[in-house]
MIVOPA-439127 format. One record per atom (N, C-alpha, C): x, y, z. Coordinates in Angstrom, 1 decimal. Example, Ala and Ser with C-alpha at 12.3 -4.5 7.8 and 13.67 -1.06 7.14 Angstrom:
REM residues 2
R     px     py     pz
R   13.2   -5.7    7.8
R   12.3   -4.5    7.8
R   13.2   -3.3    7.8
R   12.8   -2.2    7.1
R   13.7   -1.1    7.1
R   12.9    0.0    7.9
REM end
This chain:
REM residues 137
R     px     py     pz
R    0.8   -1.2    0.0
R    0.0    0.0    0.0
R    0.9    1.2    0.0
R    0.5    2.3   -0.7
R    1.3    3.5   -0.8
R    1.2    4.3    0.5
R    2.2    5.2    0.7
R    2.1    6.1    1.8
R    1.0    7.1    1.7
R    0.6    7.6    2.8
R   -0.4    8.7    2.9
R   -1.7    8.4    2.2
R   -2.3    7.2    2.4
R   -3.5    6.9    1.8
R   -4.7    7.6    2.5
R   -5.7    8.0    1.7
R   -6.9    8.6    2.3
R   -8.0    7.6    2.0
R   -8.7    7.3    3.1
R   -9.8    6.3    3.0
R  -11.1    6.8    3.5
R  -12.1    6.6    2.8
R  -13.5    7.1    3.2
R  -14.4    5.9    3.1
R  -15.2    5.7    4.1
R  -16.2    4.6    4.1
R  -17.5    5.2    4.5
R  -18.6    4.8    3.9
R  -19.9    5.2    4.3
R  -20.9    4.0    4.3
R  -21.7    4.0    5.3
R  -22.7    2.9    5.4
R  -24.1    3.5    5.7
R  -25.1    2.9    5.2
R  -26.5    3.4    5.4
R  -26.9    3.2    6.8
R  -26.4    2.2    7.5
R  -26.9    1.9    8.9
R  -26.1    2.8    9.8
R  -26.7    4.0   10.0
R  -26.1    4.9   10.9
R  -27.0    5.2   12.0
R  -26.6    6.0   13.0
R  -27.4    6.3   14.2
R  -28.7    7.0   13.8
R  -28.7    7.8   12.8
R  -29.9    8.5   12.3
R  -31.0    7.5   11.9
R  -30.6    6.5   11.2
R  -31.6    5.5   10.8
R  -32.3    4.8   11.9
R  -31.5    4.5   13.0
R  -32.1    3.8   14.1
R  -32.9    4.8   15.0
R  -32.6    6.1   15.0
R  -33.4    7.1   15.6
R  -34.7    7.2   14.9
R  -34.7    7.2   13.6
R  -35.9    7.3   12.8
R  -36.8    6.1   13.0
R  -36.2    4.9   13.1
R  -36.9    3.7   13.4
R  -37.6    3.8   14.7
R  -36.9    4.3   15.8
R  -37.5    4.4   17.1
R  -38.6    5.4   17.1
R  -38.4    6.5   16.4
R  -39.4    7.6   16.3
R  -40.7    7.1   15.7
R  -40.5    6.4   14.6
R  -41.7    5.9   13.9
R  -42.5    4.8   14.7
R  -41.7    4.0   15.4
R  -42.4    3.0   16.3
R  -43.1    3.7   17.4
R  -42.5    4.8   18.0
R  -43.1    5.5   19.1
R  -44.4    6.2   18.5
R  -44.3    6.8   17.3
R  -45.5    7.4   16.8
R  -46.6    6.4   16.5
R  -46.3    5.2   16.1
R  -47.3    4.2   15.9
R  -47.9    3.8   17.2
R  -47.2    3.7   18.2
R  -47.7    3.4   19.5
R  -48.7    4.5   20.0
R  -48.3    5.7   19.8
R  -49.2    6.8   20.2
R  -50.4    6.8   19.4
R  -50.4    6.6   18.1
R  -51.6    6.7   17.3
R  -52.5    5.4   17.6
R  -51.9    4.4   18.1
R  -52.7    3.2   18.4
R  -53.5    3.4   19.7
R  -53.0    4.3   20.5
R  -53.7    4.6   21.8
R  -54.6    5.8   21.7
R  -54.5    6.7   20.8
R  -55.3    7.9   20.7
R  -55.9    7.9   19.3
R  -57.1    8.5   19.3
R  -57.8    8.6   18.0
R  -57.2    9.6   17.1
R  -56.7    9.2   15.9
R  -56.2   10.1   14.9
R  -56.8    9.8   13.5
R  -56.6   10.7   12.6
R  -57.2   10.5   11.3
R  -56.4    9.4   10.6
R  -57.0    8.8    9.6
R  -56.4    7.7    8.9
R  -55.2    8.1    8.1
R  -55.2    9.3    7.5
R  -54.0    9.7    6.8
R  -52.8    9.9    7.6
R  -52.9   10.2    8.9
R  -51.8   10.3    9.8
R  -51.2    8.9   10.0
R  -52.0    7.9   10.2
R  -51.5    6.6   10.4
R  -50.8    6.1    9.1
R  -51.4    6.4    8.0
R  -50.8    6.0    6.7
R  -49.4    6.6    6.5
R  -49.3    7.9    6.8
R  -48.1    8.6    6.7
R  -47.0    8.0    7.6
R  -47.4    7.6    8.8
R  -46.4    7.0    9.7
R  -46.0    5.7    9.2
R  -46.9    4.9    8.7
R  -46.6    3.6    8.1
R  -45.6    3.7    6.9
R  -45.9    4.7    6.1
R  -45.0    5.0    4.9
R  -43.6    5.3    5.4
R  -43.5    6.2    6.4
R  -42.2    6.6    7.0
R  -41.5    5.4    7.6
R  -42.2    4.5    8.3
R  -41.6    3.3    8.9
R  -41.1    2.4    7.8
R  -41.9    2.2    6.7
R  -41.5    1.4    5.6
R  -40.2    1.9    4.9
R  -40.2    3.2    4.7
R  -39.0    3.8    4.1
R  -37.8    3.6    5.0
R  -37.9    3.8    6.3
R  -36.8    3.7    7.2
R  -36.3    2.2    7.2
R  -37.2    1.3    7.3
R  -36.8   -0.1    7.3
R  -36.2   -0.5    6.0
R  -36.7    0.0    4.9
R  -36.1   -0.3    3.5
R  -34.6    0.2    3.5
R  -34.4    1.4    4.0
R  -33.0    1.9    4.0
R  -32.1    1.1    4.9
R  -32.6    0.7    6.1
R  -31.8   -0.1    7.0
R  -31.5   -1.5    6.4
R  -32.5   -2.1    5.7
R  -32.3   -3.4    5.2
R  -31.3   -3.4    4.0
R  -31.5   -2.3    3.2
R  -30.6   -2.2    2.0
R  -29.2   -2.0    2.4
R  -28.9   -1.2    3.4
R  -27.6   -0.9    3.9
R  -26.5   -0.7    2.8
R  -26.8    0.3    2.0
R  -25.8    0.6    0.9
R  -24.6    1.2    1.6
R  -23.5    0.7    1.0
R  -22.2    1.1    1.5
R  -21.3    1.5    0.4
R  -20.3    2.4    0.7
R  -19.3    2.8   -0.2
R  -18.0    2.9    0.4
R  -17.0    2.8   -0.4
R  -15.6    2.9    0.1
R  -14.7    3.5   -1.0
R  -14.0    4.5   -0.6
R  -13.1    5.2   -1.6
R  -11.7    5.2   -1.0
R  -10.7    4.7   -1.7
R   -9.3    4.7   -1.3
R   -8.5    5.5   -2.3
R   -7.8    6.5   -1.8
R   -6.9    7.3   -2.7
R   -5.5    7.2   -2.1
R   -4.6    6.7   -2.9
R   -3.2    6.7   -2.5
R   -2.5    7.7   -3.4
R   -1.1    7.7   -3.3
R   -0.4    8.6   -4.2
R   -0.3    8.2   -5.6
R   -0.7    6.9   -5.9
R   -0.7    6.5   -7.3
R   -2.0    6.0   -7.9
R   -3.0    5.8   -7.1
R   -4.3    5.3   -7.6
R   -5.5    5.6   -6.8
R   -6.6    5.4   -7.3
R   -7.9    5.6   -6.6
R   -8.7    4.3   -6.9
R   -9.2    3.7   -5.7
R  -10.0    2.5   -5.8
R  -11.4    2.8   -5.3
R  -12.4    2.3   -6.0
R  -13.8    2.6   -5.7
R  -14.5    1.3   -5.5
R  -15.3    1.3   -4.3
R  -16.1    0.1   -4.0
R  -17.5    0.6   -3.7
R  -18.5   -0.3   -4.0
R  -19.9   -0.1   -3.6
R  -20.5   -1.4   -3.2
R  -21.1   -1.4   -2.0
R  -21.7   -2.6   -1.5
R  -20.7   -3.8   -1.4
R  -19.5   -3.5   -1.1
R  -18.4   -4.5   -0.9
R  -17.8   -5.0   -2.2
R  -18.3   -4.5   -3.3
R  -17.7   -4.9   -4.6
R  -16.8   -3.8   -5.2
R  -15.7   -4.2   -5.7
R  -14.7   -3.3   -6.3
R  -15.3   -2.9   -7.6
R  -15.5   -1.6   -7.8
R  -16.0   -1.1   -9.1
R  -14.9   -0.7  -10.1
R  -13.7   -0.3   -9.5
R  -12.7    0.1  -10.4
R  -11.5    0.6   -9.7
R  -10.4    0.6  -10.4
R   -9.1    1.2  -10.0
R   -8.7    2.2  -11.0
R   -8.4    3.4  -10.6
R   -8.0    4.5  -11.6
R   -6.6    5.0  -11.2
R   -5.6    4.7  -12.0
R   -4.3    5.3  -11.8
R   -4.4    6.8  -11.8
R   -3.9    7.5  -10.8
R   -4.0    9.0  -10.8
R   -3.3    9.6  -12.0
R   -2.3    9.0  -12.5
R   -1.6    9.6  -13.7
R   -2.5    9.6  -15.0
R   -3.5    8.7  -15.0
R   -4.4    8.6  -16.1
R   -5.7    9.5  -16.0
R   -5.8   10.2  -14.9
R   -7.0   11.1  -14.6
R   -6.5   12.5  -15.1
R   -7.2   13.0  -16.2
R   -6.8   14.3  -16.7
R   -7.5   15.4  -15.9
R   -8.7   15.1  -15.4
R   -9.4   16.1  -14.6
R  -10.5   15.4  -13.7
R  -10.8   16.1  -12.6
R  -11.9   15.6  -11.8
R  -12.9   16.8  -11.6
R  -14.1   16.5  -11.8
R  -15.2   17.5  -11.6
R  -16.0   17.1  -10.3
R  -15.9   17.9   -9.3
R  -16.7   17.7   -8.1
R  -17.7   18.7   -8.0
R  -19.0   18.3   -7.8
R  -20.1   19.2   -7.8
R  -20.8   19.1   -6.4
R  -20.9   20.2   -5.7
R  -21.6   20.2   -4.4
R  -23.1   20.5   -4.7
R  -24.0   19.6   -4.3
R  -25.4   19.9   -4.5
R  -26.1   20.2   -3.3
R  -27.0   21.1   -3.4
R  -27.8   21.6   -2.2
R  -28.7   20.5   -1.8
R  -29.5   19.9   -2.7
R  -30.3   18.8   -2.4
R  -29.8   17.5   -3.1
R  -29.7   16.5   -2.3
R  -29.1   15.2   -2.9
R  -27.7   15.1   -2.6
R  -27.1   14.1   -3.2
R  -25.7   13.7   -2.9
R  -24.7   14.6   -3.8
R  -23.5   14.7   -3.3
R  -22.5   15.4   -4.1
R  -22.2   14.5   -5.3
R  -21.6   15.1   -6.4
R  -21.3   14.3   -7.5
R  -19.8   14.4   -7.8
R  -19.2   13.4   -8.4
R  -17.8   13.4   -8.8
R  -17.6   12.6  -10.1
R  -17.1   13.3  -11.1
R  -16.8   12.7  -12.4
R  -15.3   12.8  -12.7
R  -14.8   11.7  -13.1
R  -13.3   11.6  -13.4
R  -13.3   11.6  -15.0
R  -12.4   12.5  -15.5
R  -12.1   12.4  -17.0
R  -10.8   11.7  -17.1
R  -10.8   10.6  -17.8
R   -9.6    9.8  -18.0
R   -8.9   10.2  -19.2
R   -7.6    9.8  -19.3
R   -6.7   10.2  -20.4
R   -7.2    9.7  -21.8
R   -7.9    8.6  -21.8
R   -8.4    8.1  -23.1
R   -9.8    8.7  -23.5
R  -10.2    9.7  -22.7
R  -11.5   10.4  -23.1
R  -12.7    9.9  -22.3
R  -12.6    8.7  -21.7
R  -13.7    8.2  -21.0
R  -14.0    9.0  -19.7
R  -15.3    8.9  -19.3
R  -15.7    9.5  -18.1
R  -16.2    8.5  -17.1
R  -15.8    8.6  -15.8
R  -16.2    7.7  -14.8
R  -16.8    8.5  -13.7
R  -18.1    8.1  -13.4
R  -18.8    8.7  -12.3
R  -18.6    7.9  -11.0
R  -18.3    8.5   -9.9
R  -18.2    7.8   -8.7
R  -19.6    7.6   -8.1
R  -19.9    6.4   -7.5
R  -21.2    6.2   -6.9
R  -21.4    7.1   -5.7
R  -22.6    7.6   -5.5
R  -22.8    8.6   -4.3
R  -22.4    8.0   -3.0
R  -22.5    6.7   -2.8
R  -22.1    6.1   -1.5
R  -20.6    6.2   -1.3
R  -19.8    6.4   -2.3
R  -18.4    6.4   -2.1
R  -17.8    7.8   -2.2
R  -18.6    8.8   -2.2
R  -18.1   10.2   -2.3
R  -18.0   10.9   -0.9
R  -16.8   11.3   -0.5
R  -16.7   12.0    0.8
R  -17.2   13.4    0.6
R  -17.3   14.2    1.7
R  -17.6   15.6    1.5
R  -16.8   16.3    0.4
R  -17.4   17.1   -0.4
R  -16.8   17.7   -1.6
R  -15.5   18.4   -1.2
R  -15.5   19.2   -0.2
R  -14.3   20.0    0.2
R  -13.1   19.0    0.5
R  -13.4   17.9    1.2
R  -12.3   17.0    1.5
R  -11.8   16.3    0.3
R  -12.7   15.9   -0.6
R  -12.4   15.2   -1.8
R  -11.5   16.1   -2.7
R  -11.9   17.3   -2.8
R  -11.1   18.3   -3.6
R   -9.7   18.4   -3.0
R   -9.6   18.5   -1.7
R   -8.3   18.7   -1.0
R   -7.4   17.5   -1.3
R   -8.0   16.3   -1.2
R   -7.2   15.0   -1.4
R   -6.7   14.9   -2.9
R   -7.6   15.2   -3.8
R   -7.2   15.1   -5.2
R   -6.2   16.2   -5.5
R   -6.4   17.4   -5.1
R   -5.4   18.5   -5.3
R   -4.0   18.1   -4.7
R   -4.0   17.6   -3.5
R   -2.8   17.2   -2.9
R   -2.0   16.1   -3.7
R   -2.7   15.4   -4.5
R   -2.1   14.3   -5.2
R   -1.9   14.7   -6.7
R   -2.1   16.0   -7.0
R   -1.8   16.5   -8.4
R   -2.9   16.2   -9.4
R   -4.1   15.9   -9.0
R   -5.2   15.7   -9.9
R   -5.8   17.0  -10.2
R   -5.8   17.5  -11.5
R   -6.5   18.8  -11.8
R   -8.0   18.8  -11.5
R   -8.5   19.8  -10.9
R   -9.9   19.9  -10.7
R  -10.5   20.9  -11.8
R  -11.6   20.4  -12.4
R  -12.2   21.2  -13.4
R  -13.4   22.0  -12.9
REM end
């Protein structure tokens, strides 16, 4: 492994997911004991279903940047290895709503988009790429 590697891991099962699960279960308990309108119960069930779906899916991402290469993983599978010398530019876009985006422009003209699960905060990603000599577009 090269010196000074930067590693970023992200997993869907985080504290916020379990807090949302506990909140939805608490709301269901309260609505079971007090009379509420049907649409309120439906909204809580939808929220609970979405929370459970996210926890079950458990999407994960992993990004490893060394002085010579970048490795990208999603859900435990290696998606690719990009030698830094073959990356002509990186475009990092910070979005207000939704996930940040990162596109790599390779020397042969191809473009590679990093999966949202493997993208660290935009500022940190830009710092790491700049420190390793990858031009930012």
